[in-house]
N, C-alpha and C positions, 0 to 999 in steps of 0.2 A: 363748889366745887372744891373736890374728892383733892384731898394730899396736897389742899396747896396750905399753905401755915401761914397766913399774913396776915396784919391785923386790923382791927375793921378799923379803925383812930386813924392809921397815920396816912399820910401822903405825900410821900415824895417827889419833889421834883428839880429839874435846872434851872431854873430860871435866874438866878445868880450867872453860873455858866453861859446861859443864851444874851442874858443883860450888858456883857463883862465882848461876848465873841460879835456884840453888836452898835459898843458902845453907845447902849443908851444908859440911862438914871435910873434907878427909882423913880424920880419927881414924871421924867418923859413917858416911862410905862408907865404908870398909875397916870394919868393924865387922860395920855392915850385911850386907857382901860374903861376912866368914868371915877377910880376908886383915890382913898385920901394913897398917900405914897405910904406910908406910917403903915399899909395893908399891903404891900410888896413886898416889906422886908420882916412883917411876921409874915407871909409863904414859903419868903425865900429858907426863914430859923426852921417853918415845919411846924412854927406857933400857932396856924392855922391855916385848914384847909376850904381849900377853894371851893363854891358851890361849883356843878355841871358846866351848868353855863355860863361862872368864869372862867373858869378853869377849860374850854375850849375858846376864847374869847383871846389867852395868854397864849394859847399855841397859834391862831390866825394871827396876832399878831404878829409874830415871830416866821410864820409860814414854815412851818413842820406839823406833824402830827402830833396828835395829842398825848400818846406814848411817848413821843420823842424828849417833852418835856417834861411829865406825870406818869407813875409809876407806885406801886402798892408796894414794891418791894426796894429799898433803898441799894441805888442807883451803884454799877463798879467806881469806887477814886478813880481820874482821869488818870489812865498807862494801865490802871488792873487792867482794860475789857478784853486783850485778845489773849488774858490768862486763861 
């Protein structure tokens, strides 16, 4: 990917935003995905990058394209997306 300066390490996500919009707790999301609830916290804080399989399952749970939930670049802060 020429001209694309992104870190190989960080996968940014909107899991917390998606959970808040839908009123889903970390525990409920973890149960639906078959992972420990602390894993959801690690993902949300960027302390853990999901496997492709887990990322796709999270996107499917929220019924959004994976690009809505995950990105190689930081997501704009709420309210800055239109700028």
